[in-house]
N, C-alpha and C positions, 0 to 999 in steps of 0.2 A: 527824643522820647523820654529820657530821664527827667528833663526839666518840665515837660508836660505832666508827668506823673507827680512830681513834687508840687506843681501848681495846683493840681486837683486835690492832692492830699492835704495841703495847707490852706487851700482857698475856703472862703466863706460862702461861695455861691453853689456848693455841692448840695444837691437835693437830698432829702431824707432817704436813707438806705440806698443811695446811688453808689457809694463807695463800697466795693465788694472785697477788696484786698489791699493790703499794705504794699506800696510800690516796691519793686525789686531793689531799687537804689537805696531805699530806706532800710530794707531788710539786711542788705549787705553792710551798711553802716552799723546797724544794731548788732549784727553778728561780730563785727570787728571789735566793738566795744565789749561784748561778752568775752571774747578771746583775751582782751587786755585785762579784764577782771580776773580771769583764770590765772594769768601770769604775774600781774602786778596790781593787786586789789587796791592798794593805796592810791596809785595813779588813776585808777578807773573810778574811784569813789565819786569824784567830781567830773561831770561830763557836760559838754556844751552842745545842746541840740541844734545849734545854728548850722551844724554840718548837714542836717536834714532840712534846714530852712525854718526851724521853729525859733522864734525870737525869745528873748528874755534872759539870756546869759546862762552861765553854768548852773547845773542842778545836781543835787545829791542822788546817787544811785546805789542800789544794792544788787547782789546776785542772788536770785531765787533758785533753789534746788528742790525739785519735786519729782513725783513718780508719774509716768505716763499712764493714763487710765486704761488704754488698750494694750500697750506694749509691756507695761510693768517695768520699763527701763527708767533709769535716772535721767532727768532732763534739767537744763538750766536756761535761765534768761536773765538779762540785766534790765532793771526797771528803775525809773525815778521813784523815790519814796518821799513821804510827807510825814511830819511829826506833829503830835498834839498830846499834851499831858503825859509825856513820857512813852507814848505809844507810836508805833510805826504803821503806816498804811500805804498801799499801792492802789492804782486804779487800772481797771481793765478797759481802757478806752479804745486801744488798737486804732487810734486815729479817727475814731468815729465810724469804723466799718460796720457793716450790717451784722456781722457775727462777733461773738465774744472771742477774745484771744484763747489760744489752746491752753496756755498755762493756767488760765482761770478755770476752764472746764476740767482740767486735771485736778486742780485744788478742790473743786466741788466734790469730785469722786474720792480724793484722798487729801484731807486738809493738813496732815502732818507734813512738814517741810523743813527746810533749812534756809536761813537768810544769812548772807555775809554782807556786813556793812563795813566797807574798807577792809581792814585786816581782821575784824572781829566776826566770828561765826556764832550763830545761835540756832538751836532747834526751836521750832515755832509751830503753832496751830493757826491756820488761816481761817478767818470767818468773814463772811460778807455782812456788812451792816446796812440797816435800812432805817426808814423813818427819820425821827429827829436826830439820831446819832449820825446818819448819813448826811443830813442837811448841815450839821455842824462841821463835819469833816469836809464836805464839798466847798464850803466857804473858805476854809484854810487852803484847800487845793487850788481854788481859783485865784487866790492872792498870789500863790507861788507859781502857778502855771495857768495863766488866763486862757491859753489856747484850748484847754479842756472844755470850756464853754462852747467853742466852735465844734469840737468833736461831739459833744452831747447833742447839739442842734442838728447834726447831720445823720443821726441814727435814731430809729424808733425805740431801740432797747435802752433801758436805764443802765448807764455805765456803772458797773459795780465798783464799790469802794471796799477794799479788803484789808482788814486789820490783822496784823501778825501778832498773836499772843505768844510772847516768849515763854518757853518752858524752862522753869527754874529747876536746876539739878539739885 
């Protein structure tokens, strides 16, 4: 079952909006990575998504801390991040599932958040970019993580690109 889930998740023949959820085996792996970020952020900063079948080699990740829009509780997730002109962005691909990831919906409701990049933590404001800015970022994202094009092709929603504006103290 796990291999079938991964095959569907990573495959290119999934129809638009056919993928409803991230497979359990992927979620378990992502949660383990988040736990590592909590205990050893320097070790967790670089992560190899080959453990979930995504090719391309190790990628840089951050830990995002945000507030749940319904619960009001602090939540965390580990995400790959991308850099351009001294800025950091993350993408809400969720593997090309039909719905946006929960962390993204929570940031829409409350954009103030914290990002931890390795051992360095920053307060930030998240903002979704659109138009030419998104197009520029998307090109950078595809160079670093080409599978994002597969994810975009399998969902009718536009995968959000979220820039983290660091709050200077």
